[in-house]
N, C-alpha and C positions, 0 to 999 in steps of 0.2 A: 812557226809555220803550221798551218792547219789546212787539210785537204789540198796540199801542194800549192798553197797560196800564203804569202806573207800577210800576217794580220797587222793592221795599222792601229796604233794607239789613238784614242779620241778623248776629247773633253778633259776630265780631271786626270786620266791616265797619261795623256799627252803632255799636260802641264807638268805633272810630276816627273816625267822623263826629261823634259827640257830643263827643269830646275835642277835635277840631279846632275845633268851634264854641265850646266853653267856654274853651279855652286861647287862642283868638283874641279873646275878649271881655274888656275891662278891667272889673274888678269895679265896679259902680255905673253902668256905661254903659247897661245895658238897663233901661228904666223899669218893665217888667212884673216883673222879678225883680232887684233891685239887688244881691243877694247872688251872683248868677251871675258866673262869670268868675274871673280871677286879677288880682292887683294888679301891673299892669305896672311900677309904681314900684319893686317889689322886684327886677325883672329888668333894666329899662332904666335902670341907674344906673352911675356911675363905680365901679369895683372891685366887680363883682357878687359876692355871697356865695353860695357853692354851697348851704349849708344853708338859706338863705332861699328860694332858688329851688326847691329840692326840696320844701320845706314847702308852698309855694304850689301846686305841681303835684300833690302828694299830696292836699291838701285838696279840690281840684277833682275829682280822680279819684275820691276817696271819695264825693263827692256824686253822681257819675254811677253808679258801680258799687262797692258795698261789698266785693265779692269780689275785685276787681282791686287789684293793688299794683305799685309800681315795683320791678322786679327789680333794677335797678341804675340808677345815675345818675352821669353824668360831665360835667363842665363844662370846656370848653377855651376859654381867653381869650387872645386875641392883642392885647396892649397897644398894639403899634405901629400896628395897623390899627383898633384900637377895635372889634373884632368878637369875639363869643362864640358858640359852638355848644354844645349840650348833646344828649347822647343819652339817651333814655328808654325802655329796653326794659320791657315790661309782662308780668305774669303774671296770668292769669285762671283761677280754679278749678284750680290745679295745672299748667296748660299755659302756653306762652309765645306 
C-alpha cells in the first residue's frame, strides 16, 4: 500500500507472483480449480527426474502465460543431504 492505494504488480513482477502462487500449490489442493498447481509428487520423491520436473513447471507456466517459456533448466541433486535445487530462467516475448 502506497499513498493509501494498493499497488498492483505488472509485467514481470505479475508473472513472478503468479508463478510463485501456482508453483507453490499442489495440483488438486485448491477446490475452486483442482487443475491449478503442479504435482508435488513428481518433484518431492526419491531420485527426482529432471525431465518430469521440467514438464510440470512448463505445463504450469503455459497455463499462466502462453508466450513465456523456460529458457533453461538445471537440476542439482545432493544425495548425501537429500536436497535438490533447480534454476529456472524464463523468457517472455523474446526478453529474459
